[in-house]
Backbone as CSV, one residue per row, in Angstrom:
resi,resn,N_x,N_y,N_z,CA_x,CA_y,CA_z,C_x,C_y,C_z
1,MET,-13.276,5.074,-1.231,-12.461,3.999,-1.763,-12.664,2.744,-0.922
2,ALA,-13.825,2.197,-0.975,-14.111,0.992,-0.207,-13.786,-0.233,-1.038
3,GLY,-13.785,-1.377,-0.371,-13.621,-2.613,-1.091,-12.232,-3.212,-1.033
4,ILE,-11.286,-2.548,-0.421,-9.948,-3.103,-0.278,-9.888,-3.861,1.040
5,THR,-9.388,-5.073,0.984,-9.253,-5.880,2.203,-7.775,-5.989,2.577
6,PRO,-7.498,-6.317,3.828,-6.092,-6.519,4.211,-5.364,-7.546,3.339
7,PRO,-6.010,-8.669,2.970,-5.307,-9.589,2.063,-4.997,-8.971,0.694
8,ASP,-5.890,-8.103,0.200,-5.618,-7.403,-1.068,-4.345,-6.577,-0.946
9,LEU,-4.240,-5.859,0.153,-3.072,-5.003,0.379,-1.812,-5.856,0.539
10,GLN,-1.916,-6.921,1.299,-0.771,-7.800,1.515,-0.274,-8.377,0.187
11,LYS,-1.184,-8.823,-0.654,-0.819,-9.369,-1.961,-0.176,-8.299,-2.835
12,ALA,-0.741,-7.095,-2.815,-0.229,-5.994,-3.635,1.198,-5.621,-3.248
13,LEU,1.508,-5.728,-1.965,2.823,-5.300,-1.478,3.799,-6.465,-1.301
14,SER,3.459,-7.613,-1.836,4.333,-8.769,-1.759,5.697,-8.443,-2.375
15,GLY,6.738,-8.697,-1.611,8.087,-8.445,-2.097,8.624,-7.059,-1.788
16,ALA,7.820,-6.215,-1.159,8.276,-4.862,-0.819,9.379,-4.938,0.225
17,GLU,10.359,-4.053,0.085,11.436,-3.970,1.067,11.241,-2.711,1.898
18,TYR,11.415,-2.852,3.194,11.204,-1.743,4.130,12.520,-1.327,4.759
19,PRO,12.653,-0.053,5.146,11.668,1.020,5.002,11.440,1.369,3.542
20,ALA,10.225,1.868,3.266,9.834,2.215,1.909,8.914,3.423,1.921
21,SER,9.053,4.254,0.906,8.171,5.407,0.752,6.870,4.966,0.094
22,SER,5.868,5.823,0.151,4.602,5.498,-0.511,4.807,5.344,-2.015
23,ASP,5.709,6.120,-2.606,5.989,5.986,-4.037,6.586,4.614,-4.354
24,GLN,7.511,4.161,-3.512,8.106,2.841,-3.720,7.056,1.742,-3.565
25,LEU,6.183,1.900,-2.588,5.144,0.895,-2.359,4.128,0.880,-3.501
26,ARG,3.799,2.041,-4.031,2.882,2.108,-5.177,3.482,1.364,-6.358
27,LYS,4.774,1.543,-6.586,5.461,0.875,-7.695,5.434,-0.640,-7.502
28,VAL,5.676,-1.106,-6.289,5.605,-2.545,-6.010,4.199,-3.060,-6.305
29,ALA,3.199,-2.323,-5.859,1.807,-2.733,-6.089,1.497,-2.798,-7.585
30,GLU,1.961,-1.799,-8.329,1.745,-1.812,-9.784,2.446,-3.011,-10.419
31,ASP,3.671,-3.290,-9.989,4.420,-4.431,-10.520,3.732,-5.761,-10.201
32,ASN,2.988,-5.776,-9.088,2.243,-6.972,-8.686,0.840,-7.002,-9.293
33,HIS,0.565,-6.076,-10.201,-0.730,-6.001,-10.898,-1.902,-5.840,-9.935
34,ALA,-1.687,-4.993,-8.928,-2.743,-4.730,-7.943,-3.886,-3.950,-8.605
35,PRO,-5.093,-4.104,-8.082,-6.221,-3.322,-8.596,-5.963,-1.822,-8.440
36,LYS,-6.565,-1.044,-9.312,-6.376,0.409,-9.302,-6.733,1.012,-7.941
37,GLU,-7.756,0.480,-7.286,-8.167,1.018,-5.981,-7.027,0.924,-4.969
38,VAL,-6.261,-0.159,-5.041,-5.155,-0.350,-4.108,-4.031,0.645,-4.403
39,THR,-3.647,0.771,-5.668,-2.555,1.692,-6.011,-2.951,3.136,-5.727
40,GLU,-4.208,3.479,-5.952,-4.663,4.848,-5.637,-4.614,5.105,-4.143
41,ARG,-5.035,4.140,-3.359,-5.029,4.313,-1.903,-3.595,4.519,-1.411
42,ILE,-2.665,3.741,-1.934,-1.258,3.887,-1.551,-0.741,5.259,-1.976
43,SER,-1.115,5.704,-3.161,-0.679,7.014,-3.652,-1.148,8.150,-2.753
44,HIS,-2.286,7.974,-2.128,-2.852,9.022,-1.279,-2.275,9.034,0.140
45,LEU,-1.294,8.199,0.410,-0.708,8.153,1.752,0.270,9.293,2.003
46,GLY,0.653,9.998,0.968,1.588,11.104,1.139,3.030,10.643,1.067
47,LYS,3.925,11.557,1.341,5.363,11.296,1.210,5.954,10.759,2.508
48,LYS,5.325,9.756,3.053,5.770,9.174,4.309,6.631,7.949,4.040
49,GLU,7.535,7.655,4.965,8.308,6.423,4.881,7.746,5.432,5.892
50,PHE,7.501,4.229,5.435,6.921,3.187,6.269,7.998,2.185,6.652
51,GLN,8.003,1.790,7.914,9.021,0.885,8.436,8.672,-0.590,8.259
52,ASN,7.373,-0.889,8.112,6.945,-2.279,8.007,5.522,-2.354,7.449
53,PRO,5.081,-3.547,7.071,3.735,-3.691,6.500,2.614,-3.250,7.444
54,ALA,2.805,-3.417,8.742,1.766,-3.021,9.700,1.515,-1.513,9.641
55,GLU,2.567,-0.720,9.485,2.392,0.735,9.369,1.611,1.095,8.117
56,VAL,1.888,0.402,7.025,1.158,0.652,5.774,-0.313,0.316,5.957
57,SER,-0.572,-0.846,6.515,-1.943,-1.279,6.723,-2.716,-0.299,7.596
58,LYS,-2.092,0.152,8.665,-2.733,1.126,9.560,-3.077,2.399,8.800
59,ALA,-2.143,2.899,7.997,-2.369,4.131,7.242,-3.468,3.956,6.183
60,VAL,-3.487,2.822,5.528,-4.462,2.580,4.476,-5.872,2.448,5.044
61,PHE,-6.010,1.739,6.146,-7.344,1.436,6.663,-7.843,2.382,7.744
62,GLN,-7.053,3.343,8.186,-7.494,4.236,9.246,-8.610,5.182,8.823
63,ASN,-8.712,5.488,7.534,-9.712,6.465,7.069,-10.933,5.823,6.431
64,GLU,-11.149,4.558,6.656,-12.310,3.905,6.050,-13.564,4.235,6.802
């Protein structure tokens, strides 16, 4: 799942309230009309709760 940049993720999660689960973040991304690659990557994060955008970014980009 290459091709996602930090700005893509930031735009997709615009308006997200933290703490948030991966399911909540996926919904925000879908509502923001994020590309499918972004919503899939968020979906694959598991049932974790994220405290802030930096935690999400770390989780999304750690396996690239």
